[in-house]
C-alpha positions, 0 to 999 in steps of 0.5 A, spaced: 404 513 459 401 510 452 394 507 454 390 502 449 383 502 450 377 497 448 371 502 448 374 509 447 368 512 444 363 509 450 360 514 455 365 511 460 371 510 455 371 517 452 371 520 459 376 516 461 380 518 455 379 525 456 381 525 463 388 521 461 389 526 456 389 531 460 394 528 465 399 528 459 398 520 457 397 518 450 390 514 448 388 510 442 382 505 442 378 500 438 371 501 438 364 499 434 361 504 429 357 508 429 359 514 433 353 517 437 350 523 433 353 529 437 358 525 441 364 530 443 371 525 443 378 528 445 381 530 438 388 527 441 385 520 442 387 515 436 381 511 434 380 505 430 373 503 428 372 495 428 370 489 433 376 487 437 372 480 438 373 479 430 381 481 430 386 476 430 392 476 436 397 479 431 392 485 430 391 486 437 399 485 438 400 491 433 395 496 438 398 493 444 406 494 442 409 499 446 403 501 451 404 501 458 397 501 460 391 497 458 383 499 459 377 494 458 371 499 458 367 494 454 362 488 455 355 487 457 351 488 463 345 485 467 340 488 462 342 483 457 337 478 456 338 471 452 337 464 451 339 460 457 344 459 460 345 467 459 352 466 463 355 463 456 353 470 453 357 474 459 363 469 459 363 471 451 363 478 452 366 479 459 370 474 461 373 471 455 376 477 452 379 479 459 383 472 459 385 473 452 387 481 452 391 480 458 394 474 456 396 479 450 398 485 454 403 480 458 406 478 451 407 485 449 410 488 456 404 492 458 405 494 465 398 496 468 391 494 466 384 496 468 378 492 468 371 495 468 367 491 473 361 491 477 359 493 484 355 487 484 361 483 486 362 487 492 355 485 494 357 478 493 363 479 498 359 483 502 353 479 503 356 472 502 349 469 506 345 471 500 349 467 495 348 472 490 353 468 485 349 462 486 342 465 484 345 471 479 348 468 473 351 476 472 354 476 478 357 470 478 360 472 471 363 478 474 366 475 480 369 470 475 371 476 471 375 479 477 378 472 478 381 472 471 384 479 471 387 478 478 390 471 475 395 476 471 397 480 477 404 477 478 406 480 471 402 486 471 399 491 476 391 489 475 385 493 477 378 491 477 373 497 478 367 495 481 362 500 479 356 502 481 350 507 479 353 512 474 350 518 472 352 523 466 350 523 459 354 523 452 350 526 447 347 521 442 348 515 447 342 512 450 342 512 458 341 506 462 336 510 466 330 510 461 327 504 464 327 508 471 324 514 468 319 511 464 317 507 470 316 514 474 313 517 469 308 512 468 305 513 475 301 519 475 299 521 482 304 517 486 311 514 485 311 507 489 318 504 490 321 499 495 326 501 501 333 501 500 338 505 496 345 505 492 352 508 492 353 512 486 358 516 482 358 521 476 361 519 469 367 524 471 368 520 477 369 514 474 374 517 469 378 519 475 378 512 478 380 509 471 386 514 471 388 513 478 388 506 477 393 506 472 397 511 475 397 508 482 395 501 483 400 496 485 399 488 484 392 485 483 386 489 487 379 490 486 376 497 488 369 498 490 367 505 487 362 509 491 362 516 493 355 518 494 350 514 498 343 515 497 336 512 499 331 510 493 327 516 496 333 521 496 334 519 488 327 519 486 326 526 490 332 528 485 328 525 479 322 528 481 325 535 481 328 534 474 321 531 471 318 537 474 314 534 479 317 536 485 311 535 490 310 528 487 309 523 493 313 517 494 310 511 497 315 506 500 312 499 498 313 493 502 318 487 500 313 482 498 310 487 494 316 488 490 317 481 490 311 480 486 312 484 481 319 481 480 316 474 479 311 477 474 318 479 470 321 472 471 314 469 468 314 473 462 322 472 461 320 464 461 314 465 456 319 469 451 324 463 452 329 468 455 333 468 461 336 475 465 342 476 468 339 477 475 334 472 478 329 478 479 325 475 485 332 474 489 334 480 487 329 483 492 335 482 497 339 487 494 334 492 491 331 493 498 337 493 502 342 499 502 348 497 498 352 503 500 360 504 499 364 508 503 369 513 498 375 511 503 374 504 500 376 505 493 375 513 491 380 516 496 385 511 494 385 512 487 384 520 487 377 521 486 374 528 488 367 531 489 363 532 483 355 535 482 351 528 483 345 532 483 346 535 476 349 529 473 342 525 475 338 531 472 342 531 466 341 523 465 333 524 467 332 530 462 335 526 456 331 520 458 325 524 458 327 526 451 328 519 449 321 517 452 317 523 448 321 521 442 324 528 442 331 525 440 335 519 437 340 515 441 344 509 440 343 503 445 348 499 448 353 494 444 357 488 446 364 491 444 
């Protein structure tokens, strides 16, 4: 299968390209420069550097013509803050591009499309009583992104991967976990954290899910991707191990205390004239619960296999520590 990818030099895109090439597929990509220093990309992947948002439809058709598969491994996540309404930014980077690109895929005869989404969409459907799309612009945008993607399912096989916490590293690329490691390091004697937990996967497992969705998905489907379900205490125990403080005590704080901290974050956002993708006070309802996904719901269907999650967490922690201690330089997230 000839596959065209948006974001093929990123953490997830590059690993997916490697997996696809190993399976005998041909991969080409558009990505924003520069490459992270030290990043190792599959030499067989054809890369054009540029901003697809600035390219004409005719230019995009040139990349899509003759392709059977398409992967959207770009966009922005809930960490992005900006002027209200922040939903407009998510629409620009996550929703409008999917509508445009899948429309062009339809014109060019592409038969299989995979969109990288968020497991917050899964949470919104799992816990309708929490009204997550009402309180969180980012979660609403991800649900809207899914609806756009699935609207093309009559013309192609369209899969949305609802991705959770992902661990693993790409040399030169800043992990999303710097804030967590920095927070843990700042608490010297004990680590205080709320109850709850999350489902998690490794970068390689995401690559397997992407390849599996291209090869196996029929029609329009959203796949919750989760393999390892860890409580925050279990995750922090691994973090402590790789930070060299395996005996550091973990204290579980009550929900109300976490909510107070979230309220101060929102007050600071308001003071700075910005809005976050998540209403942090309402986010307590997610953070302090177990957002777990059984691997049978998506991973087993797409052929995702076991991996070393502790090693992946450890690699992420060690790179974050080096960044915090100014021992290495990395590139951050871009809205590709």
